[in-house]
C-alpha positions as CSV (number, residue, x, y, z in Angstrom):
1,P,-0.2,-8.9,-2.0
2,L,-2.7,-6.0,-2.0
3,L,-5.4,-7.9,-0.2
4,L,-2.8,-9.1,2.4
5,L,-1.7,-5.5,3.0
6,D,-5.4,-4.6,3.5
7,E,-5.7,-7.4,6.1
8,V,-2.5,-6.5,8.0
9,G,-3.2,-2.7,7.9
10,F,-1.2,-0.1,6.2
11,D,-0.1,1.5,9.4
12,I,1.3,-1.9,10.7
13,A,3.0,-2.6,7.3
14,T,4.6,0.8,7.3
15,H,5.9,0.3,10.9
16,A,7.2,-3.2,10.1
17,A,9.0,-1.8,7.0
18,A,10.7,0.8,9.1
19,S,11.9,-1.9,11.5
20,L,13.4,-3.9,8.6
21,V,15.4,-0.8,7.6
22,G,16.7,-0.6,11.1
23,A,17.8,-4.2,11.0
24,F,19.0,-4.5,7.4
25,G,19.9,-1.0,6.3
26,A,19.2,0.7,3.0
27,R,18.9,-2.6,1.1
28,A,15.5,-3.1,2.9
29,A,14.3,0.4,2.2
30,P,10.5,0.4,1.9
31,S,8.4,2.1,-0.7
32,D,6.7,5.2,0.5
33,A,3.6,4.3,-1.5
34,L,1.5,3.5,1.6
35,E,2.0,6.9,3.2
36,P,-0.7,8.8,1.4
37,F,-3.2,6.1,2.3
38,V,-2.2,6.2,6.0
39,H,-2.4,10.1,6.0
40,A,-5.9,9.8,4.5
41,G,-7.0,7.4,7.2
42,R,-7.3,4.5,4.8
43,L,-5.6,1.7,6.8
44,G,-7.2,-1.3,5.1
45,K,-9.8,-3.6,6.4
46,K,-9.7,-2.1,9.9
47,S,-10.9,1.3,8.5
48,G,-13.2,-0.2,5.9
49,Q,-11.0,0.8,3.0
50,G,-7.5,0.5,1.6
51,F,-6.8,-0.9,-1.8
52,Y,-10.2,-2.6,-1.4
53,V,-13.5,-1.5,0.0
54,H,-14.5,-3.8,2.8
55,A,-18.3,-3.8,3.2
56,G,-18.3,-6.5,5.9
57,G,-19.9,-9.9,5.9
58,K,-18.5,-12.7,3.9
59,R,-18.6,-10.8,0.6
60,R,-15.3,-10.5,-1.2
61,P,-14.0,-7.0,-1.0
62,Q,-14.1,-4.9,-4.1
63,L,-11.1,-3.0,-5.5
64,A,-11.5,0.7,-4.6
65,G,-12.4,2.9,-7.5
66,D,-10.3,5.9,-6.6
67,L,-6.8,4.3,-6.3
68,A,-5.4,6.6,-9.1
69,R,-5.6,9.6,-6.8
70,F,-2.9,7.9,-4.6
71,A,-0.5,7.2,-7.4
72,P,2.7,9.3,-7.3
73,A,3.1,12.2,-9.7
74,G,5.8,12.0,-12.3
75,P,7.7,9.0,-13.6
76,T,8.3,6.0,-11.4
77,A,10.7,3.1,-11.9
78,A,7.8,0.8,-13.0
79,R,6.7,3.3,-15.6
80,L,10.2,3.6,-17.0
81,L,10.6,-0.2,-17.6
82,D,10.6,-1.4,-21.2
83,D,11.6,-4.5,-23.1
84,E,15.2,-3.3,-23.2
85,A,15.6,-2.9,-19.4
């Protein structure tokens, strides 16, 4: 899924997600996790970097080493999950 988002482009994925909310309401509410990437100009393959660093050619892209700086501060639903949930 992360490589697919890089291929599509974070700006396009964000726009498509907003369209889904318009069509299906709150039940299709998107995550805002891509917004910091878009604001930083990291749009995926088209900008050379997203979740992955795209060096060009036929080499497989490498996972970006600085992804932690885009993680939201504070607890998230994923961090709150445990075996009892």
